[in-house]
N, CA, C, O and CB atoms as a CASP TS submission, in Angstrom:
PFRMAT TS
TARGET T0000
AUTHOR 0000-0000-0000
METHOD Language model
MODEL 1
PARENT N/A
ATOM      1  N   LEU     1     114.709 116.152 122.745  1.00  0.00           N
ATOM      2  CA  LEU     1     114.190 117.135 121.821  1.00  0.00           C
ATOM      3  C   LEU     1     115.119 117.348 120.640  1.00  0.00           C
ATOM      4  O   LEU     1     114.666 117.486 119.504  1.00  0.00           O
ATOM      5  CB  LEU     1     113.955 118.434 122.530  1.00  0.00           C
ATOM      6  N   SER     2     116.411 117.374 120.904  1.00  0.00           N
ATOM      7  CA  SER     2     117.344 117.586 119.797  1.00  0.00           C
ATOM      8  C   SER     2     117.344 116.389 118.848  1.00  0.00           C
ATOM      9  O   SER     2     117.561 116.555 117.648  1.00  0.00           O
ATOM     10  CB  SER     2     118.763 117.838 120.332  1.00  0.00           C
ATOM     11  N   LEU     3     117.107 115.198 119.364  1.00  0.00           N
ATOM     12  CA  LEU     3     117.037 114.022 118.503  1.00  0.00           C
ATOM     13  C   LEU     3     115.840 114.104 117.567  1.00  0.00           C
ATOM     14  O   LEU     3     115.948 113.742 116.395  1.00  0.00           O
ATOM     15  CB  LEU     3     116.961 112.748 119.343  1.00  0.00           C
ATOM     16  N   GLU     4     114.707 114.573 118.064  1.00  0.00           N
ATOM     17  CA  GLU     4     113.531 114.752 117.209  1.00  0.00           C
ATOM     18  C   GLU     4     113.816 115.757 116.100  1.00  0.00           C
ATOM     19  O   GLU     4     113.441 115.541 114.948  1.00  0.00           O
ATOM     20  CB  GLU     4     112.325 115.213 118.042  1.00  0.00           C
ATOM     21  N   GLN     5     114.466 116.833 116.443  1.00  0.00           N
ATOM     22  CA  GLN     5     114.756 117.873 115.458  1.00  0.00           C
ATOM     23  C   GLN     5     115.678 117.372 114.350  1.00  0.00           C
ATOM     24  O   GLN     5     115.577 117.826 113.210  1.00  0.00           O
ATOM     25  CB  GLN     5     115.382 119.078 116.142  1.00  0.00           C
ATOM     26  N   ALA     6     116.566 116.451 114.669  1.00  0.00           N
ATOM     27  CA  ALA     6     117.524 115.945 113.696  1.00  0.00           C
ATOM     28  C   ALA     6     117.038 114.697 112.956  1.00  0.00           C
ATOM     29  O   ALA     6     117.658 114.269 111.982  1.00  0.00           O
ATOM     30  CB  ALA     6     118.819 115.644 114.383  1.00  0.00           C
ATOM     31  N   ALA     7     115.942 114.121 113.415  1.00  0.00           N
ATOM     32  CA  ALA     7     115.483 112.845 112.873  1.00  0.00           C
ATOM     33  C   ALA     7     114.925 112.965 111.462  1.00  0.00           C
ATOM     34  O   ALA     7     114.290 113.958 111.109  1.00  0.00           O
ATOM     35  CB  ALA     7     114.437 112.256 113.776  1.00  0.00           C
ATOM     36  N   LEU     8     115.174 111.943 110.675  1.00  0.00           N
ATOM     37  CA  LEU     8     114.549 111.810 109.359  1.00  0.00           C
ATOM     38  C   LEU     8     113.287 110.971 109.468  1.00  0.00           C
ATOM     39  O   LEU     8     112.375 111.080 108.648  1.00  0.00           O
ATOM     40  CB  LEU     8     115.527 111.180 108.345  1.00  0.00           C
ATOM     41  N   GLN     9     113.251 110.127 110.503  1.00  0.00           N
ATOM     42  CA  GLN     9     112.100 109.262 110.737  1.00  0.00           C
ATOM     43  C   GLN     9     111.926 109.068 112.230  1.00  0.00           C
ATOM     44  O   GLN     9     112.909 108.916 112.956  1.00  0.00           O
ATOM     45  CB  GLN     9     112.266 107.897 110.020  1.00  0.00           C
ATOM     46  N   ILE    10     110.702 109.072 112.690  1.00  0.00           N
ATOM     47  CA  ILE    10     110.386 108.838 114.091  1.00  0.00           C
ATOM     48  C   ILE    10     109.386 107.689 114.134  1.00  0.00           C
ATOM     49  O   ILE    10     108.351 107.734 113.468  1.00  0.00           O
ATOM     50  CB  ILE    10     109.816 110.135 114.790  1.00  0.00           C
ATOM     51  N   ARG    11     109.693 106.672 114.911  1.00  0.00           N
ATOM     52  CA  ARG    11     108.794 105.535 115.085  1.00  0.00           C
ATOM     53  C   ARG    11     108.449 105.411 116.555  1.00  0.00           C
ATOM     54  O   ARG    11     109.304 105.590 117.422  1.00  0.00           O
ATOM     55  CB  ARG    11     109.432 104.221 114.552  1.00  0.00           C
ATOM     56  N   ALA    12     107.190 105.104 116.831  1.00  0.00           N
ATOM     57  CA  ALA    12     106.774 104.981 118.220  1.00  0.00           C
ATOM     58  C   ALA    12     105.633 103.992 118.350  1.00  0.00           C
ATOM     59  O   ALA    12     104.828 103.823 117.434  1.00  0.00           O
ATOM     60  CB  ALA    12     106.363 106.339 118.781  1.00  0.00           C
ATOM     61  N   TYR    13     105.576 103.348 119.491  1.00  0.00           N
ATOM     62  CA  TYR    13     104.443 102.510 119.861  1.00  0.00           C
ATOM     63  C   TYR    13     103.886 103.074 121.152  1.00  0.00           C
ATOM     64  O   TYR    13     104.629 103.289 122.109  1.00  0.00           O
ATOM     65  CB  TYR    13     104.852 100.996 120.018  1.00  0.00           C
ATOM     66  N   GLU    14     102.608 103.312 121.186  1.00  0.00           N
ATOM     67  CA  GLU    14     101.977 103.864 122.380  1.00  0.00           C
ATOM     68  C   GLU    14     100.873 102.927 122.847  1.00  0.00           C
ATOM     69  O   GLU    14      99.920 102.666 122.114  1.00  0.00           O
ATOM     70  CB  GLU    14     101.412 105.281 122.107  1.00  0.00           C
ATOM     71  N   ALA    15     101.002 102.431 124.053  1.00  0.00           N
ATOM     72  CA  ALA    15     100.008 101.508 124.603  1.00  0.00           C
ATOM     73  C   ALA    15      98.975 102.204 125.477  1.00  0.00           C
ATOM     74  O   ALA    15      97.904 101.652 125.726  1.00  0.00           O
ATOM     75  CB  ALA    15     100.695 100.431 125.402  1.00  0.00           C
ATOM     76  N   GLN    16      99.290 103.433 125.956  1.00  0.00           N
ATOM     77  CA  GLN    16      98.404 104.091 126.906  1.00  0.00           C
ATOM     78  C   GLN    16      98.005 105.507 126.531  1.00  0.00           C
ATOM     79  O   GLN    16      96.944 105.971 126.948  1.00  0.00           O
ATOM     80  CB  GLN    16      99.045 104.113 128.226  1.00  0.00           C
ATOM     81  N   PHE    17      98.823 106.207 125.755  1.00  0.00           N
ATOM     82  CA  PHE    17      98.560 107.623 125.486  1.00  0.00           C
ATOM     83  C   PHE    17      98.770 107.954 124.017  1.00  0.00           C
ATOM     84  O   PHE    17      99.482 107.241 123.310  1.00  0.00           O
ATOM     85  CB  PHE    17      99.457 108.507 126.353  1.00  0.00           C
ATOM     86  N   VAL    18      98.158 109.023 123.566  1.00  0.00           N
ATOM     87  CA  VAL    18      98.435 109.551 122.236  1.00  0.00           C
ATOM     88  C   VAL    18      99.863 110.082 122.261  1.00  0.00           C
ATOM     89  O   VAL    18     100.258 110.757 123.211  1.00  0.00           O
ATOM     90  CB  VAL    18      97.402 110.675 121.822  1.00  0.00           C
ATOM     91  N   HIS    19     100.631 109.783 121.232  1.00  0.00           N
ATOM     92  CA  HIS    19     102.025 110.239 121.153  1.00  0.00           C
ATOM     93  C   HIS    19     102.079 111.768 121.277  1.00  0.00           C
ATOM     94  O   HIS    19     101.189 112.461 120.781  1.00  0.00           O
ATOM     95  CB  HIS    19     102.686 109.773 119.813  1.00  0.00           C
ATOM     96  N   GLY    20     103.098 112.283 121.922  1.00  0.00           N
ATOM     97  CA  GLY    20     103.242 113.724 122.167  1.00  0.00           C
ATOM     98  C   GLY    20     103.170 114.578 120.916  1.00  0.00           C
ATOM     99  O   GLY    20     102.653 115.694 120.964  1.00  0.00           O
ATOM    100  N   LEU    21     103.677 114.078 119.794  1.00  0.00           N
ATOM    101  CA  LEU    21     103.653 114.857 118.560  1.00  0.00           C
ATOM    102  C   LEU    21     102.259 114.910 117.939  1.00  0.00           C
ATOM    103  O   LEU    21     102.032 115.673 117.000  1.00  0.00           O
ATOM    104  CB  LEU    21     104.638 114.276 117.562  1.00  0.00           C
ATOM    105  N   LEU    22     101.331 114.117 118.445  1.00  0.00           N
ATOM    106  CA  LEU    22      99.973 114.076 117.904  1.00  0.00           C
ATOM    107  C   LEU    22      98.921 114.604 118.878  1.00  0.00           C
ATOM    108  O   LEU    22      97.732 114.618 118.562  1.00  0.00           O
ATOM    109  CB  LEU    22      99.628 112.665 117.514  1.00  0.00           C
ATOM    110  N   GLN    23      99.353 115.033 120.052  1.00  0.00           N
ATOM    111  CA  GLN    23      98.407 115.477 121.074  1.00  0.00           C
ATOM    112  C   GLN    23      97.846 116.863 120.777  1.00  0.00           C
ATOM    113  O   GLN    23      98.531 117.730 120.236  1.00  0.00           O
ATOM    114  CB  GLN    23      99.076 115.479 122.433  1.00  0.00           C
ATOM    115  N   THR    24      96.589 117.045 121.144  1.00  0.00           N
ATOM    116  CA  THR    24      96.018 118.389 121.115  1.00  0.00           C
ATOM    117  C   THR    24      96.457 119.108 122.382  1.00  0.00           C
ATOM    118  O   THR    24      96.935 118.484 123.330  1.00  0.00           O
ATOM    119  CB  THR    24      94.451 118.350 120.996  1.00  0.00           C
ATOM    120  N   GLU    25      96.294 120.394 122.387  1.00  0.00           N
ATOM    121  CA  GLU    25      96.667 121.181 123.567  1.00  0.00           C
ATOM    122  C   GLU    25      95.849 120.756 124.788  1.00  0.00           C
ATOM    123  O   GLU    25      96.393 120.621 125.884  1.00  0.00           O
ATOM    124  CB  GLU    25      96.468 122.685 123.295  1.00  0.00           C
ATOM    125  N   ALA    26      94.561 120.547 124.601  1.00  0.00           N
ATOM    126  CA  ALA    26      93.693 120.152 125.724  1.00  0.00           C
ATOM    127  C   ALA    26      94.084 118.771 126.257  1.00  0.00           C
ATOM    128  O   ALA    26      94.111 118.556 127.468  1.00  0.00           O
ATOM    129  CB  ALA    26      92.207 120.148 125.286  1.00  0.00           C
ATOM    130  N   TYR    27      94.384 117.847 125.358  1.00  0.00           N
ATOM    131  CA  TYR    27      94.792 116.503 125.772  1.00  0.00           C
ATOM    132  C   TYR    27      96.102 116.570 126.550  1.00  0.00           C
ATOM    133  O   TYR    27      96.230 115.955 127.609  1.00  0.00           O
ATOM    134  CB  TYR    27      94.940 115.573 124.544  1.00  0.00           C
ATOM    135  N   ALA    28      97.064 117.308 126.033  1.00  0.00           N
ATOM    136  CA  ALA    28      98.351 117.445 126.707  1.00  0.00           C
ATOM    137  C   ALA    28      98.181 118.064 128.089  1.00  0.00           C
ATOM    138  O   ALA    28      98.802 117.616 129.053  1.00  0.00           O
ATOM    139  CB  ALA    28      99.307 118.291 125.863  1.00  0.00           C
ATOM    140  N   ARG    29      97.356 119.077 128.186  1.00  0.00           N
ATOM    141  CA  ARG    29      97.124 119.748 129.476  1.00  0.00           C
ATOM    142  C   ARG    29      96.512 118.758 130.479  1.00  0.00           C
ATOM    143  O   ARG    29      96.942 118.697 131.630  1.00  0.00           O
ATOM    144  CB  ARG    29      96.188 120.989 129.295  1.00  0.00           C
ATOM    145  N   ALA    30      95.517 117.992 130.046  1.00  0.00           N
ATOM    146  CA  ALA    30      94.871 117.026 130.933  1.00  0.00           C
ATOM    147  C   ALA    30      95.853 115.938 131.350  1.00  0.00           C
ATOM    148  O   ALA    30      95.891 115.551 132.518  1.00  0.00           O
ATOM    149  CB  ALA    30      93.646 116.400 130.249  1.00  0.00           C
ATOM    150  N   LEU    31      96.637 115.447 130.414  1.00  0.00           N
ATOM    151  CA  LEU    31      97.596 114.389 130.700  1.00  0.00           C
ATOM    152  C   LEU    31      98.694 114.867 131.645  1.00  0.00           C
ATOM    153  O   LEU    31      99.016 114.192 132.623  1.00  0.00           O
ATOM    154  CB  LEU    31      98.210 113.876 129.408  1.00  0.00           C
ATOM    155  N   LEU    32      99.261 116.022 131.354  1.00  0.00           N
ATOM    156  CA  LEU    32     100.337 116.553 132.196  1.00  0.00           C
ATOM    157  C   LEU    32      99.818 116.938 133.576  1.00  0.00           C
ATOM    158  O   LEU    32     100.515 116.760 134.575  1.00  0.00           O
ATOM    159  CB  LEU    32     100.990 117.768 131.525  1.00  0.00           C
ATOM    160  N   GLY    33      98.607 117.461 133.635  1.00  0.00           N
ATOM    161  CA  GLY    33      98.016 117.808 134.930  1.00  0.00           C
ATOM    162  C   GLY    33      97.734 116.581 135.779  1.00  0.00           C
ATOM    163  O   GLY    33      97.952 116.596 136.991  1.00  0.00           O
ATOM    164  N   ALA    34      97.254 115.526 135.151  1.00  0.00           N
ATOM    165  CA  ALA    34      96.970 114.288 135.882  1.00  0.00           C
ATOM    166  C   ALA    34      98.255 113.592 136.318  1.00  0.00           C
ATOM    167  O   ALA    34      98.307 112.968 137.377  1.00  0.00           O
ATOM    168  CB  ALA    34      96.132 113.341 135.019  1.00  0.00           C
ATOM    169  N   GLY    35      99.281 113.706 135.496  1.00  0.00           N
ATOM    170  CA  GLY    35     100.554 113.064 135.819  1.00  0.00           C
ATOM    171  C   GLY    35     101.322 113.732 136.938  1.00  0.00           C
ATOM    172  O   GLY    35     102.142 113.096 137.600  1.00  0.00           O
ATOM    173  N   ASN    36     101.060 115.018 137.157  1.00  0.00           N
ATOM    174  CA  ASN    36     101.737 115.767 138.216  1.00  0.00           C
ATOM    175  C   ASN    36     100.745 116.769 138.809  1.00  0.00           C
ATOM    176  O   ASN    36     100.847 117.970 138.558  1.00  0.00           O
ATOM    177  CB  ASN    36     103.016 116.497 137.668  1.00  0.00           C
ATOM    178  N   PRO    37      99.787 116.273 139.598  1.00  0.00           N
ATOM    179  CA  PRO    37      98.719 117.146 140.104  1.00  0.00           C
ATOM    180  C   PRO    37      99.190 118.248 141.053  1.00  0.00           C
ATOM    181  O   PRO    37      98.454 119.206 141.291  1.00  0.00           O
ATOM    182  CB  PRO    37      97.701 116.315 140.804  1.00  0.00           C
ATOM    183  N   HIS    38     100.389 118.133 141.591  1.00  0.00           N
ATOM    184  CA  HIS    38     100.890 119.138 142.525  1.00  0.00           C
ATOM    185  C   HIS    38     101.715 120.230 141.837  1.00  0.00           C
ATOM    186  O   HIS    38     102.169 121.172 142.486  1.00  0.00           O
ATOM    187  CB  HIS    38     101.725 118.469 143.594  1.00  0.00           C
ATOM    188  N   ALA    39     101.905 120.099 140.535  1.00  0.00           N
ATOM    189  CA  ALA    39     102.664 121.118 139.796  1.00  0.00           C
ATOM    190  C   ALA    39     101.856 122.404 139.716  1.00  0.00           C
ATOM    191  O   ALA    39     100.625 122.377 139.686  1.00  0.00           O
ATOM    192  CB  ALA    39     103.027 120.617 138.370  1.00  0.00           C
ATOM    193  N   SER    40     102.545 123.505 139.681  1.00  0.00           N
ATOM    194  CA  SER    40     101.861 124.791 139.549  1.00  0.00           C
ATOM    195  C   SER    40     101.237 124.902 138.163  1.00  0.00           C
ATOM    196  O   SER    40     101.657 124.222 137.227  1.00  0.00           O
ATOM    197  CB  SER    40     102.840 125.965 139.799  1.00  0.00           C
ATOM    198  N   THR    41     100.245 125.750 138.041  1.00  0.00           N
ATOM    199  CA  THR    41      99.605 125.990 136.752  1.00  0.00           C
ATOM    200  C   THR    41     100.627 126.491 135.748  1.00  0.00           C
ATOM    201  O   THR    41     100.602 126.097 134.582  1.00  0.00           O
ATOM    202  CB  THR    41      98.453 126.998 136.893  1.00  0.00           C
ATOM    203  N   GLU    42     101.526 127.355 136.195  1.00  0.00           N
ATOM    204  CA  GLU    42     102.550 127.899 135.315  1.00  0.00           C
ATOM    205  C   GLU    42     103.474 126.800 134.781  1.00  0.00           C
ATOM    206  O   GLU    42     103.821 126.796 133.600  1.00  0.00           O
ATOM    207  CB  GLU    42     103.364 128.958 136.053  1.00  0.00           C
ATOM    208  N   ALA    43     103.867 125.878 135.649  1.00  0.00           N
ATOM    209  CA  ALA    43     104.751 124.787 135.235  1.00  0.00           C
ATOM    210  C   ALA    43     104.044 123.886 134.223  1.00  0.00           C
ATOM    211  O   ALA    43     104.638 123.476 133.226  1.00  0.00           O
ATOM    212  CB  ALA    43     105.209 123.962 136.460  1.00  0.00           C
ATOM    213  N   THR    44     102.794 123.589 134.483  1.00  0.00           N
ATOM    214  CA  THR    44     102.029 122.761 133.550  1.00  0.00           C
ATOM    215  C   THR    44     101.879 123.460 132.212  1.00  0.00           C
ATOM    216  O   THR    44     102.026 122.826 131.167  1.00  0.00           O
ATOM    217  CB  THR    44     100.650 122.428 134.127  1.00  0.00           C
ATOM    218  N   GLU    45     101.593 124.738 132.223  1.00  0.00           N
ATOM    219  CA  GLU    45     101.428 125.487 130.974  1.00  0.00           C
ATOM    220  C   GLU    45     102.734 125.572 130.179  1.00  0.00           C
ATOM    221  O   GLU    45     102.707 125.557 128.948  1.00  0.00           O
ATOM    222  CB  GLU    45     100.915 126.894 131.272  1.00  0.00           C
ATOM    223  N   ARG    46     103.873 125.660 130.868  1.00  0.00           N
ATOM    224  CA  ARG    46     105.171 125.651 130.186  1.00  0.00           C
ATOM    225  C   ARG    46     105.393 124.322 129.481  1.00  0.00           C
ATOM    226  O   ARG    46     105.876 124.279 128.350  1.00  0.00           O
ATOM    227  CB  ARG    46     106.314 125.920 131.184  1.00  0.00           C
ATOM    228  N   ARG    47     105.035 123.243 130.159  1.00  0.00           N
ATOM    229  CA  ARG    47     105.200 121.915 129.559  1.00  0.00           C
ATOM    230  C   ARG    47     104.253 121.711 128.387  1.00  0.00           C
ATOM    231  O   ARG    47     104.625 121.095 127.389  1.00  0.00           O
ATOM    232  CB  ARG    47     104.969 120.828 130.604  1.00  0.00           C
ATOM    233  N   VAL    48     103.029 122.225 128.499  1.00  0.00           N
ATOM    234  CA  VAL    48     102.078 122.141 127.391  1.00  0.00           C
ATOM    235  C   VAL    48     102.613 122.928 126.197  1.00  0.00           C
ATOM    236  O   VAL    48     102.577 122.444 125.065  1.00  0.00           O
ATOM    237  CB  VAL    48     100.683 122.676 127.816  1.00  0.00           C
ATOM    238  N   ALA    49     103.107 124.134 126.448  1.00  0.00           N
ATOM    239  CA  ALA    49     103.643 124.966 125.363  1.00  0.00           C
ATOM    240  C   ALA    49     104.832 124.284 124.687  1.00  0.00           C
ATOM    241  O   ALA    49     104.956 124.333 123.463  1.00  0.00           O
ATOM    242  CB  ALA    49     104.063 126.348 125.901  1.00  0.00           C
ATOM    243  N   LEU    50     105.697 123.656 125.461  1.00  0.00           N
ATOM    244  CA  LEU    50     106.835 122.932 124.890  1.00  0.00           C
ATOM    245  C   LEU    50     106.344 121.790 124.012  1.00  0.00           C
ATOM    246  O   LEU    50     106.859 121.585 122.913  1.00  0.00           O
ATOM    247  CB  LEU    50     107.758 122.393 126.004  1.00  0.00           C
ATOM    248  N   ARG    51     105.364 121.057 124.485  1.00  0.00           N
ATOM    249  CA  ARG    51     104.831 119.948 123.693  1.00  0.00           C
ATOM    250  C   ARG    51     104.238 120.441 122.384  1.00  0.00           C
ATOM    251  O   ARG    51     104.392 119.788 121.352  1.00  0.00           O
ATOM    252  CB  ARG    51     103.774 119.183 124.488  1.00  0.00           C
ATOM    253  N   MET    52     103.563 121.582 122.409  1.00  0.00           N
ATOM    254  CA  MET    52     102.984 122.136 121.182  1.00  0.00           C
ATOM    255  C   MET    52     104.082 122.625 120.228  1.00  0.00           C
ATOM    256  O   MET    52     103.961 122.487 119.011  1.00  0.00           O
ATOM    257  CB  MET    52     102.020 123.293 121.520  1.00  0.00           C
ATOM    258  N   ARG    53     105.150 123.194 120.791  1.00  0.00           N
ATOM    259  CA  ARG    53     106.272 123.643 119.946  1.00  0.00           C
ATOM    260  C   ARG    53     106.976 122.467 119.290  1.00  0.00           C
ATOM    261  O   ARG    53     107.454 122.579 118.161  1.00  0.00           O
ATOM    262  CB  ARG    53     107.278 124.450 120.773  1.00  0.00           C
ATOM    263  N   ARG    54     107.045 121.333 119.996  1.00  0.00           N
ATOM    264  CA  ARG    54     107.655 120.135 119.412  1.00  0.00           C
ATOM    265  C   ARG    54     106.961 119.748 118.118  1.00  0.00           C
ATOM    266  O   ARG    54     107.602 119.247 117.194  1.00  0.00           O
ATOM    267  CB  ARG    54     107.605 118.968 120.402  1.00  0.00           C
ATOM    268  N   GLN    55     105.675 119.972 118.046  1.00  0.00           N
ATOM    269  CA  GLN    55     104.894 119.562 116.875  1.00  0.00           C
ATOM    270  C   GLN    55     105.226 120.380 115.630  1.00  0.00           C
ATOM    271  O   GLN    55     104.898 119.969 114.517  1.00  0.00           O
ATOM    272  CB  GLN    55     103.414 119.680 117.175  1.00  0.00           C
ATOM    273  N   GLU    56     105.864 121.516 115.801  1.00  0.00           N
ATOM    274  CA  GLU    56     106.209 122.365 114.653  1.00  0.00           C
ATOM    275  C   GLU    56     107.124 121.642 113.671  1.00  0.00           C
ATOM    276  O   GLU    56     107.139 121.982 112.488  1.00  0.00           O
ATOM    277  CB  GLU    56     106.880 123.653 115.130  1.00  0.00           C
ATOM    278  N   LEU    57     107.876 120.666 114.127  1.00  0.00           N
ATOM    279  CA  LEU    57     108.763 119.953 113.216  1.00  0.00           C
ATOM    280  C   LEU    57     107.975 119.181 112.161  1.00  0.00           C
ATOM    281  O   LEU    57     108.516 118.861 111.103  1.00  0.00           O
ATOM    282  CB  LEU    57     109.664 119.003 113.994  1.00  0.00           C
ATOM    283  N   LEU    58     106.719 118.881 112.432  1.00  0.00           N
ATOM    284  CA  LEU    58     105.902 118.140 111.467  1.00  0.00           C
ATOM    285  C   LEU    58     105.430 119.008 110.306  1.00  0.00           C
ATOM    286  O   LEU    58     104.984 118.487 109.284  1.00  0.00           O
ATOM    287  CB  LEU    58     104.702 117.537 112.163  1.00  0.00           C
ATOM    288  N   THR    59     105.526 120.323 110.456  1.00  0.00           N
ATOM    289  CA  THR    59     105.072 121.227 109.392  1.00  0.00           C
ATOM    290  C   THR    59     106.224 121.972 108.724  1.00  0.00           C
ATOM    291  O   THR    59     105.996 122.856 107.898  1.00  0.00           O
ATOM    292  CB  THR    59     104.082 122.229 109.953  1.00  0.00           C
ATOM    293  N   ARG    60     107.454 121.622 109.076  1.00  0.00           N
ATOM    294  CA  ARG    60     108.600 122.277 108.437  1.00  0.00           C
ATOM    295  C   ARG    60     108.737 121.776 106.998  1.00  0.00           C
ATOM    296  O   ARG    60     108.032 120.857 106.578  1.00  0.00           O
ATOM    297  CB  ARG    60     109.914 122.009 109.238  1.00  0.00           C
ATOM    298  N   GLU    61     109.638 122.381 106.264  1.00  0.00           N
ATOM    299  CA  GLU    61     109.790 122.080 104.845  1.00  0.00           C
ATOM    300  C   GLU    61     110.078 120.604 104.567  1.00  0.00           C
ATOM    301  O   GLU    61     109.489 120.020 103.659  1.00  0.00           O
ATOM    302  CB  GLU    61     110.892 122.921 104.270  1.00  0.00           C
ATOM    303  N   GLN    62     110.960 120.014 105.325  1.00  0.00           N
ATOM    304  CA  GLN    62     111.264 118.589 105.176  1.00  0.00           C
ATOM    305  C   GLN    62     111.066 117.889 106.516  1.00  0.00           C
ATOM    306  O   GLN    62     112.032 117.628 107.233  1.00  0.00           O
ATOM    307  CB  GLN    62     112.717 118.379 104.656  1.00  0.00           C
ATOM    308  N   PRO    63     109.810 117.584 106.854  1.00  0.00           N
ATOM    309  CA  PRO    63     109.540 116.969 108.162  1.00  0.00           C
ATOM    310  C   PRO    63     109.997 115.517 108.193  1.00  0.00           C
ATOM    311  O   PRO    63     110.129 114.881 107.147  1.00  0.00           O
ATOM    312  CB  PRO    63     108.044 117.052 108.495  1.00  0.00           C
ATOM    313  N   PRO    64     110.235 115.000 109.380  1.00  0.00           N
ATOM    314  CA  PRO    64     110.565 113.576 109.479  1.00  0.00           C
ATOM    315  C   PRO    64     109.322 112.736 109.174  1.00  0.00           C
ATOM    316  O   PRO    64     108.193 113.192 109.353  1.00  0.00           O
ATOM    317  CB  PRO    64     111.121 113.235 110.893  1.00  0.00           C
ATOM    318  N   ARG    65     109.541 111.529 108.720  1.00  0.00           N
ATOM    319  CA  ARG    65     108.431 110.595 108.539  1.00  0.00           C
ATOM    320  C   ARG    65     108.047 110.107 109.934  1.00  0.00           C
ATOM    321  O   ARG    65     108.907 109.675 110.701  1.00  0.00           O
ATOM    322  CB  ARG    65     108.818 109.385 107.576  1.00  0.00           C
ATOM    323  N   LEU    66     106.785 110.176 110.255  1.00  0.00           N
ATOM    324  CA  LEU    66     106.303 109.792 111.583  1.00  0.00           C
ATOM    325  C   LEU    66     105.457 108.530 111.461  1.00  0.00           C
ATOM    326  O   LEU    66     104.448 108.514 110.757  1.00  0.00           O
ATOM    327  CB  LEU    66     105.481 110.945 112.238  1.00  0.00           C
ATOM    328  N   TRP    67     105.873 107.486 112.145  1.00  0.00           N
ATOM    329  CA  TRP    67     105.149 106.222 112.199  1.00  0.00           C
ATOM    330  C   TRP    67     104.775 105.995 113.659  1.00  0.00           C
ATOM    331  O   TRP    67     105.649 105.817 114.507  1.00  0.00           O
ATOM    332  CB  TRP    67     106.007 105.023 111.621  1.00  0.00           C
ATOM    333  N   VAL    68     103.486 106.001 113.948  1.00  0.00           N
ATOM    334  CA  VAL    68     103.037 105.765 115.314  1.00  0.00           C
ATOM    335  C   VAL    68     102.003 104.650 115.297  1.00  0.00           C
ATOM    336  O   VAL    68     101.017 104.713 114.562  1.00  0.00           O
ATOM    337  CB  VAL    68     102.452 107.060 115.950  1.00  0.00           C
ATOM    338  N   VAL    69     102.236 103.639 116.107  1.00  0.00           N
ATOM    339  CA  VAL    69     101.267 102.573 116.309  1.00  0.00           C
ATOM    340  C   VAL    69     100.718 102.772 117.708  1.00  0.00           C
ATOM    341  O   VAL    69     101.464 102.833 118.685  1.00  0.00           O
ATOM    342  CB  VAL    69     101.905 101.135 116.122  1.00  0.00           C
ATOM    343  N   MET    70      99.389 102.872 117.786  1.00  0.00           N
ATOM    344  CA  MET    70      98.750 103.059 119.088  1.00  0.00           C
ATOM    345  C   MET    70      97.790 101.913 119.351  1.00  0.00           C
ATOM    346  O   MET    70      97.076 101.467 118.453  1.00  0.00           O
ATOM    347  CB  MET    70      98.009 104.416 119.154  1.00  0.00           C
ATOM    348  N   ASP    71      97.780 101.450 120.569  1.00  0.00           N
ATOM    349  CA  ASP    71      96.796 100.468 120.976  1.00  0.00           C
ATOM    350  C   ASP    71      95.405 101.094 120.879  1.00  0.00           C
ATOM    351  O   ASP    71      95.253 102.288 121.136  1.00  0.00           O
ATOM    352  CB  ASP    71      97.083  99.957 122.413  1.00  0.00           C
ATOM    353  N   GLU    72      94.415 100.330 120.523  1.00  0.00           N
ATOM    354  CA  GLU    72      93.060 100.855 120.370  1.00  0.00           C
ATOM    355  C   GLU    72      92.552 101.510 121.651  1.00  0.00           C
ATOM    356  O   GLU    72      91.765 102.454 121.586  1.00  0.00           O
ATOM    357  CB  GLU    72      92.115  99.742 119.953  1.00  0.00           C
ATOM    358  N   THR    73      92.986 101.029 122.805  1.00  0.00           N
ATOM    359  CA  THR    73      92.531 101.616 124.067  1.00  0.00           C
ATOM    360  C   THR    73      92.937 103.089 124.193  1.00  0.00           C
ATOM    361  O   THR    73      92.273 103.865 124.880  1.00  0.00           O
ATOM    362  CB  THR    73      93.094 100.822 125.244  1.00  0.00           C
ATOM    363  N   VAL    74      94.028 103.462 123.528  1.00  0.00           N
ATOM    364  CA  VAL    74      94.463 104.872 123.547  1.00  0.00           C
ATOM    365  C   VAL    74      93.336 105.773 123.010  1.00  0.00           C
ATOM    366  O   VAL    74      93.105 106.868 123.524  1.00  0.00           O
ATOM    367  CB  VAL    74      95.771 105.061 122.693  1.00  0.00           C
ATOM    368  N   LEU    75      92.655 105.299 121.986  1.00  0.00           N
ATOM    369  CA  LEU    75      91.595 106.094 121.372  1.00  0.00           C
ATOM    370  C   LEU    75      90.274 106.004 122.127  1.00  0.00           C
ATOM    371  O   LEU    75      89.439 106.901 122.016  1.00  0.00           O
ATOM    372  CB  LEU    75      91.390 105.655 119.948  1.00  0.00           C
ATOM    373  N   ARG    76      90.080 104.955 122.878  1.00  0.00           N
ATOM    374  CA  ARG    76      88.812 104.744 123.568  1.00  0.00           C
ATOM    375  C   ARG    76      88.817 105.152 125.045  1.00  0.00           C
ATOM    376  O   ARG    76      87.762 105.337 125.652  1.00  0.00           O
ATOM    377  CB  ARG    76      88.435 103.310 123.462  1.00  0.00           C
ATOM    378  N   TRP    77      90.006 105.286 125.606  1.00  0.00           N
ATOM    379  CA  TRP    77      90.128 105.605 127.024  1.00  0.00           C
ATOM    380  C   TRP    77      89.751 107.061 127.261  1.00  0.00           C
ATOM    381  O   TRP    77      90.341 107.958 126.659  1.00  0.00           O
ATOM    382  CB  TRP    77      91.561 105.328 127.528  1.00  0.00           C
ATOM    383  N   PRO    78      88.760 107.308 128.143  1.00  0.00           N
ATOM    384  CA  PRO    78      88.346 108.719 128.387  1.00  0.00           C
ATOM    385  C   PRO    78      89.417 109.523 129.101  1.00  0.00           C
ATOM    386  O   PRO    78      89.220 110.708 129.372  1.00  0.00           O
ATOM    387  CB  PRO    78      87.061 108.760 129.213  1.00  0.00           C
TER
END
């Protein structure tokens, strides 16, 4: 997290999922819930909230340049 905050540029390749900085709250909740089905609702919600807070760096005064390449299946996979 601290590396993201200090970055001038972030590059990522995603073959299976939408990058965390681009996820909607509902997508993040579904992904985190599926990845750890035994986690408590509270734990999942904390992780979702953290993921949403991470996205705030994209709207700050001088955001990092974000380059994300996603496999087409990321967009088509239900």
